[in-house]
N, C-alpha and C positions, 0 to 999 in steps of 0.2 A: 914325314909323319912318324910319330913314335910307335914302336911295336907294343901292342896290347894283347898278350897271348891267350888270356883265359876266358874273358867274358864274351858275350855275343850280343850284337846290336841289330835289332829289327826295326825297320821304319815303315810307316804307312804313308803313302802319298795319294794324291788325287785332287780333283777340282773341289770347289766348295760344295758342301752337303753330300759328299760321296760316301759318308759313313765312317770316316777315319777314326774319330773319337769313339764312336760306338763300338767299332770292331777292335780297337786297341784295348778299350776297357774290358770287353768280353774275353779277349785273349789273356789279359792279365789275370782276370778272375779264374779262368780255367787252369792256367799254369800254376797259379799260387795254390790252388786246391791240390796240385800234385807235389807240392813241397819245394818248388823252384823259387830261389831268391830273385826277385824282380825289382827293378827300378823303372819308373815311368816318367816321361817328360812330354811336353807339347810345345810347339813353336808356332807363332811367336809366343814367348814367355812374357806375359804382360806384367809380371811381378817385379821385374828388374827395372833399373832406371831407363835403359834404352827401350825396353818393352813398353813402358808407359808413354814414351814418345811415339812409338809405333801405333799404339792405340789411338792417340790423338790424330796422327797422320791419316789413319784409316777412317775415323769417324768424321773429322772436320776437314780432311784434305789439307792439313797444315803444311805438309811437305809435298809440293807439287812437281818436284824434279825426280823422274824415275831413278836416276843413278843414286841420288841421295837416299831415296826410300829403300832401295835394295842394299845399299851399304848398311843402313840401319838393321835390316833383316839379318844380314851376315854378322854384324856386330853383336846382335842379340844371341846368336849361337856361340860366338866367342866368349860371351859372358858366362856361359854354362860349360865351356869346354873342359875345365878342370874337374867339374863334377862328373861329367861323362867319363873322363879318363879314370877317375877314382873307381867308379862303378865297374868298369870293364876290368881294371886291374884286380879288383876284388873278386872277379869271377862271376859277376852277376849277369843276368839277362836284362838288357835294357830295351824297352819298347817305347818308341817315340812317334808322336803324331806330327809329321812334317819335319824335314831337315833340309839339307842343302839343295836337294833336287827341286824343292818348291821354289827356291830363288831362281833356278835355271828356267823352270817352266813359266812362272809368272813374269820374271824379268824379260825372258826371251819374247814373250807375247807382247811386251811393251816396246819391243824393238831394240833391246839392249843385246850386245854380243854375248853369247853364252860363254865364250872364252874369257871375257872380262868378268862375268859373274862367277865363273869357276875360280878365278884368281882370288876373289874375295873370300872364298871358302877353303882355299888351299891350306892344308896343315891341320884342319879339324879332323877328329876321328871319323872314319867312314863307316857307314852301315855295312854289316855282313850280308844283309838280306833286305831287299825292298819289295814291298807289296803295293802295287798300284790298284786302287779301287776305282774302276772305270765306270763312269756314268756320263750321260749326255748333258749339255747345258740345260736342255728343257727339263730333264729330271731334276737337276739342281734347283731350277726355278720353282718347280712344282712342290718341292720339299720345303722351301722357304720363300714365300712370296712377299713378305714384309720385313722391314728393318734390315735390309741387306746393305753391307758395306760397299765401298767403291769397287772392290774386286767382283762382288757378287751380282751387281746390277746390269752388267753388260754381257749379253749372251754371245755376241761376236767375239769378245775378248776371251770368255771362258772356252769357246770352241777352239781358239788358237792355243790356249793353255793346254787343253786336252790333247791337241795334235802334238805339241812338243813333248808332253808326258809320254804319249804312246811311242814316239820316236826314240826317246831316251830308254824306255822300257825294252824296246826291241834291240837297240844297240848294246845295252848294258845287261841284258838278260834278267830283268826283273820278273817277278811273277805278277801277271795281270789277272785280277779277279773281277768278274762282272758284279758291280755294286748296286745295280738297279733292282735286284731281286729281293725276296723276303730276307729280313735281317738274319734269321736262323740259318737259311741256306748259305748266305754269304759267310757266316761264322763257321759253318762246317767246312767250307772250302779253305778258309784261312787256317783253321786247325790242321787240315790235311797237309797243306804245303809247308806250314811251320814245323809240324812234327818231323817231316822228312829232313828238314835242315838242322833241327836241334838234337836229333837222336844220338849224334856222336859227341855232343857236348854236355847234355843234361839227361837225367833219367826220365825221359818222356815216354809214357806207355799208352 
């Protein structure tokens, strides 16, 4: 993996409806107000050629082989790898909604070896800091009961995804934030843990 010395890469992870997009946007707004240069991404990135295939796969189940589906998820990140590296080399703070760990958790829950999944992502820039927004599958369902994609409809599957996420968080020392609470309270926790990690790199006050 290439050395990228100056930027800082923060990633939000969690099961569906855990608040990743909401909290990423809130963090971006807060830090931009402090004058920090930020770039933001979200995966899957449905704007790319592979991202469009992923959207079809999720909506119409056009790709029914788990290995093929998760290869697409990894390839979608490889499509944006050069943009990520440019942002980090420029010294920017990069905030991303889902990255490689989502492939490990969702793919692992579908019975794929996590070692095989990690090989798909090997060589991509790695986050400096991962925040896991933890909620139960029941909370996920309550937040969105209609128009759920194939990942979101199966509570047993989401429970296994959550279990893998929590195992990864423990072994790799991610920060776990209780995501089922009021949005503002979650945001305050996210700010607190992020400020601690950024104070040596950026003028966060």
